[in-house]
Every structure is written in structure tokens, then in C-alpha cells.
TORLO-352832 format. One record per atom (N, C-alpha, C): x, y, z; chain; atom name; residue in one letter. Coordinates in steps of 0.05 Angstrom, whole numbers, padded with zeros to 5 digits. Atoms other than C-alpha are relative to their C-alpha. Example, Ala and Ser with C-alpha at 12.3 -4.5 7.8 and 13.67 -1.06 7.14 Angstrom:
BEGIN
SITE      X      Y      Z kette atom rest
SITE  00018 -00024  00000     A    N    A
SITE  00246 -00090  00156     A   CA    A
SITE  00018  00024  00000     A    C    A
SITE -00016 -00024 -00001     A    N    S
SITE  00273 -00021  00143     A   CA    S
SITE -00015  00022  00014     A    C    S
***
This chain:
BEGIN
SITE      X      Y      Z kette atom rest
SITE  00025 -00001  00017     A    N    M
SITE  00480  00099  00240     A   CA    M
SITE  00000  00025 -00017     A    C    M
SITE  00001 -00023  00017     A    N    P
SITE  00470  00145  00181     A   CA    P
SITE -00018  00022  00009     A    C    P
SITE  00018 -00023 -00006     A    N    N
SITE  00440  00214  00189     A   CA    N
SITE -00010  00012 -00026     A    C    N
SITE  00012 -00013  00023     A    N    I
SITE  00395  00252  00142     A   CA    I
SITE -00010  00028  00011     A    C    I
SITE  00010 -00027 -00006     A    N    T
SITE  00380  00327  00144     A   CA    T
SITE -00021  00007 -00021     A    C    T
SITE  00022 -00007  00019     A    N    V
SITE  00313  00348  00113     A   CA    V
SITE -00005  00030  00003     A    C    V
SITE  00004 -00029 -00001     A    N    K
SITE  00307  00421  00095     A   CA    K
SITE -00025  00007 -00014     A    C    K
SITE  00023 -00012  00012     A    N    N
SITE  00248  00464  00076     A   CA    N
SITE -00025 -00017  00001     A    C    N
SITE  00024  00016 -00004     A    N    I
SITE  00194  00420  00105     A   CA    I
SITE -00024  00020  00001     A    C    I
SITE  00024 -00017 -00001     A    N    P
SITE  00126  00453  00090     A   CA    P
SITE -00012  00001  00028     A    C    P
SITE  00012 -00004 -00027     A    N    E
SITE  00093  00480  00153     A   CA    E
SITE -00022 -00020  00006     A    C    E
SITE  00022  00019 -00006     A    N    P
SITE  00029  00438  00146     A   CA    P
SITE  00010 -00029  00005     A    C    P
SITE -00011  00027 -00003     A    N    I
SITE  00070  00373  00139     A   CA    I
SITE  00014 -00002  00027     A    C    I
SITE -00014  00000 -00026     A    N    Y
SITE  00114  00392  00199     A   CA    Y
SITE -00020 -00001  00024     A    C    Y
SITE  00020  00000 -00021     A    N    K
SITE  00052  00406  00242     A   CA    K
SITE -00013 -00027  00003     A    C    K
SITE  00013  00026 -00001     A    N    K
SITE  00020  00339  00222     A   CA    K
SITE  00019 -00021  00012     A    C    K
SITE -00019  00018 -00012     A    N    L
SITE  00084  00302  00239     A   CA    L
SITE  00002  00004  00029     A    C    L
SITE -00003 -00005 -00028     A    N    K
SITE  00089  00336  00305     A   CA    K
SITE -00025 -00011  00015     A    C    K
SITE  00024  00009 -00013     A    N    Q
SITE  00016  00320  00321     A   CA    Q
SITE  00000 -00032  00001     A    C    Q
SITE -00002  00029  00000     A    N    Q
SITE  00028  00246  00301     A   CA    Q
SITE  00020 -00009  00021     A    C    Q
SITE -00020  00008 -00019     A    N    A
SITE  00090  00242  00343     A   CA    A
SITE -00010  00002  00028     A    C    A
SITE  00012 -00004 -00028     A    N    Q
SITE  00053  00269  00404     A   CA    Q
SITE -00021 -00022  00006     A    C    Q
SITE  00021  00020 -00003     A    N    A
SITE -00005  00221  00392     A   CA    A
SITE  00013 -00028  00005     A    C    A
SITE -00012  00026 -00003     A    N    Q
SITE  00043  00162  00388     A   CA    Q
SITE  00022  00000  00022     A    C    Q
SITE -00020 -00004 -00021     A    N    H
SITE  00086  00187  00446     A   CA    H
SITE  00028 -00006 -00009     A    C    H
SITE -00027  00003  00013     A    N    R
SITE  00147  00191  00401     A   CA    R
SITE  00013  00027 -00002     A    C    R
SITE -00013 -00024  00008     A    N    S
SITE  00199  00243  00387     A   CA    S
SITE -00005  00004 -00028     A    C    S
SITE  00003 -00005  00029     A    N    M
SITE  00198  00276  00320     A   CA    M
SITE  00017 -00017 -00016     A    C    M
SITE -00018  00016  00014     A    N    N
SITE  00258  00237  00299     A   CA    N
SITE -00012 -00029 -00003     A    C    N
SITE  00011  00027  00000     A    N    S
SITE  00225  00170  00318     A   CA    S
SITE -00025 -00001 -00018     A    C    S
SITE  00024  00001  00019     A    N    E
SITE  00160  00190  00282     A   CA    E
SITE  00008  00001 -00028     A    C    E
SITE -00010 -00001  00027     A    N    I
SITE  00198  00207  00219     A   CA    I
SITE  00011 -00027 -00008     A    C    I
SITE -00010  00027  00006     A    N    I
SITE  00234  00140  00222     A   CA    I
SITE -00024 -00019 -00004     A    C    I
SITE  00024  00018  00002     A    N    A
SITE  00167  00105  00232     A   CA    A
SITE -00014  00005 -00027     A    C    A
SITE  00012 -00007  00026     A    N    C
SITE  00138  00141  00171     A   CA    C
SITE  00016 -00011 -00022     A    C    C
SITE -00017  00009  00021     A    N    L
SITE  00198  00124  00129     A   CA    L
SITE -00002 -00031 -00002     A    C    L
SITE  00003  00029  00000     A    N    E
SITE  00193  00050  00150     A   CA    E
SITE -00026 -00009 -00013     A    C    E
SITE  00027  00008  00012     A    N    R
SITE  00119  00047  00131     A   CA    R
SITE  00001  00005 -00031     A    C    R
SITE  00001 -00005  00029     A    N    S
SITE  00134  00077  00063     A   CA    S
SITE  00019 -00017 -00016     A    C    S
SITE -00020  00017  00014     A    N    V
SITE  00193  00032  00044     A   CA    V
SITE -00004 -00029  00004     A    C    V
SITE  00004  00029 -00005     A    N    E
SITE  00172 -00034  00075     A   CA    E
SITE -00022 -00011 -00019     A    C    E
SITE  00022  00011  00016     A    N    P
SITE  00131 -00081  00031     A   CA    P
SITE -00025 -00003  00017     A    C    P
SITE  00026  00003 -00013     A    N    K
SITE  00058 -00082  00049     A   CA    K
SITE -00008 -00030  00002     A    C    K
SITE  00007  00029 -00003     A    N    R
SITE  00037 -00149  00078     A   CA    R
SITE -00031  00000  00002     A    C    R
SITE  00030  00003  00001     A    N    I
SITE -00035 -00167  00060     A   CA    I
SITE -00007 -00028  00009     A    C    I
SITE  00008  00025 -00010     A    N    S
SITE -00069 -00222  00098     A   CA    S
SITE -00016 -00016 -00021     A    C    S
SITE  00014  00015  00018     A    N    S
SITE -00099 -00280  00061     A   CA    S
SITE -00031  00006  00002     A    C    S
SITE  00029 -00008 -00002     A    N    D
SITE -00168 -00259  00089     A   CA    D
SITE -00005  00024 -00017     A    C    D
SITE  00003 -00025  00017     A    N    E
SITE -00158 -00191  00055     A   CA    E
SITE  00000 -00007 -00029     A    C    E
SITE -00001  00008  00029     A    N    I
SITE -00139 -00223 -00011     A   CA    I
SITE -00026 -00013 -00007     A    C    I
SITE  00025  00013  00007     A    N    L
SITE -00201 -00268 -00008     A   CA    L
SITE -00023  00021 -00001     A    C    L
SITE  00021 -00019 -00001     A    N    R
SITE -00245 -00208  00010     A   CA    R
SITE  00001  00016 -00026     A    C    R
SITE -00003 -00015  00025     A    N    Q
SITE -00218 -00169 -00051     A   CA    Q
SITE -00009 -00017 -00024     A    C    Q
SITE  00006  00017  00022     A    N    A
SITE -00226 -00229 -00096     A   CA    A
SITE -00030 -00004 -00002     A    C    A
SITE  00029  00004  00000     A    N    R
SITE -00299 -00238 -00075     A   CA    R
SITE -00014  00025 -00011     A    C    R
SITE  00011 -00026  00010     A    N    I
SITE -00312 -00164 -00089     A   CA    I
SITE  00003  00001 -00030     A    C    I
SITE -00005  00000  00030     A    N    M
SITE -00281 -00171 -00159     A   CA    M
SITE -00019 -00020 -00013     A    C    M
SITE  00016  00021  00012     A    N    R
SITE -00320 -00235 -00172     A   CA    R
SITE -00030  00010 -00002     A    C    R
SITE  00027 -00010  00002     A    N    K
SITE -00386 -00200 -00157     A   CA    K
SITE -00004  00020 -00022     A    C    K
SITE  00001 -00019  00022     A    N    K
SITE -00369 -00147 -00209     A   CA    K
SITE -00002 -00013 -00027     A    C    K
SITE -00001  00014  00026     A    N    V
SITE -00360 -00199 -00263     A   CA    V
SITE -00027 -00011 -00006     A    C    V
SITE  00025  00009  00007     A    N    K
SITE -00422 -00215 -00300     A   CA    K
SITE  00002 -00024 -00019     A    C    K
SITE -00001  00025  00016     A    N    G
SITE -00432 -00285 -00328     A   CA    G
SITE  00025 -00015  00008     A    C    G
SITE -00024  00016 -00005     A    N    S
SITE -00377 -00336 -00333     A   CA    S
SITE  00013 -00008 -00027     A    C    S
SITE -00015  00008  00024     A    N    L
SITE -00325 -00359 -00383     A   CA    L
SITE  00004 -00030  00000     A    C    L
SITE -00005  00028  00003     A    N    S
SITE -00315 -00428 -00411     A   CA    S
SITE  00030 -00004  00001     A    C    S
SITE -00028  00005  00000     A    N    A
SITE -00247 -00461 -00406     A   CA    A
SITE  00012  00007 -00026     A    C    A
SITE -00010 -00007  00027     A    N    E
SITE -00240 -00451 -00481     A   CA    E
SITE  00004  00030 -00002     A    C    E
SITE -00003 -00029  00000     A    N    E
SITE -00253 -00376 -00474     A   CA    E
SITE  00023  00010  00016     A    C    E
SITE -00024 -00007 -00017     A    N    I
SITE -00202 -00371 -00418     A   CA    I
SITE  00025 -00006 -00015     A    C    I
SITE -00024  00007  00014     A    N    Q
SITE -00151 -00408 -00459     A   CA    Q
SITE  00005  00019 -00024     A    C    Q
SITE -00003 -00019  00022     A    N    D
SITE -00165 -00363 -00519     A   CA    D
SITE  00011  00028  00009     A    C    D
SITE -00009 -00025 -00012     A    N    A
SITE -00155 -00301 -00475     A   CA    A
SITE  00030 -00002  00008     A    C    A
SITE -00028  00003 -00008     A    N    I
SITE -00089 -00330 -00450     A   CA    I
SITE  00018  00000 -00025     A    C    I
SITE -00015  00003  00025     A    N    D
SITE -00066 -00346 -00521     A   CA    D
SITE  00000  00025 -00017     A    C    D
SITE  00003 -00023  00017     A    N    Q
SITE -00088 -00280 -00550     A   CA    Q
SITE  00026  00017  00001     A    C    Q
SITE -00024 -00015  00002     A    N    G
SITE -00029 -00241 -00576     A   CA    G
SITE  00025 -00016 -00002     A    C    G
SITE -00023  00016  00002     A    N    R
SITE  00018 -00299 -00576     A   CA    R
SITE  00002 -00010 -00028     A    C    R
SITE -00004  00009  00028     A    N    P
SITE  00051 -00322 -00641     A   CA    P
SITE -00010 -00028 -00005     A    C    P
***
């Protein structure tokens, strides 16, 4: 397995990592790997969350658009 050496970690970040590792009952190495996995893995959003966000956005929209207005918006800028 590949290895990485990280130098010059700011003290506040090191302390936070150490606290997180202790809270999760992990070694520092395991905690750093967990942090890296979270940052590079795609975020999975549940369908319930998508619907919740869509409902919030819908409440912000005032009025409604006709099918013609929607098509005009789609076509806008096209040759």
C-alpha cells in the first residue's frame, strides 16, 4: 500500500485530528484515512433529501410559468 508523509501540519489542525481520532477510537493514521475518504468519495444524497431541497426551492418561487414560457427559456440563446 502507498505511503504519504505530510509535513508542517498546523498545530490547530493536528489537535482537532487527534481529538477526532480519540472520539472515534481510531489511530491518527486511521482518522486521516477516514478524512481523506470523506473528501474524495462522491457524496450520496438520498431521494428524500433531494425532494426536501426541491420543496424548499419551490416555496421560494413566486407564481408559475406556462409551458410556452418554459420552452422560451429553454430556447433562449439558441440559434
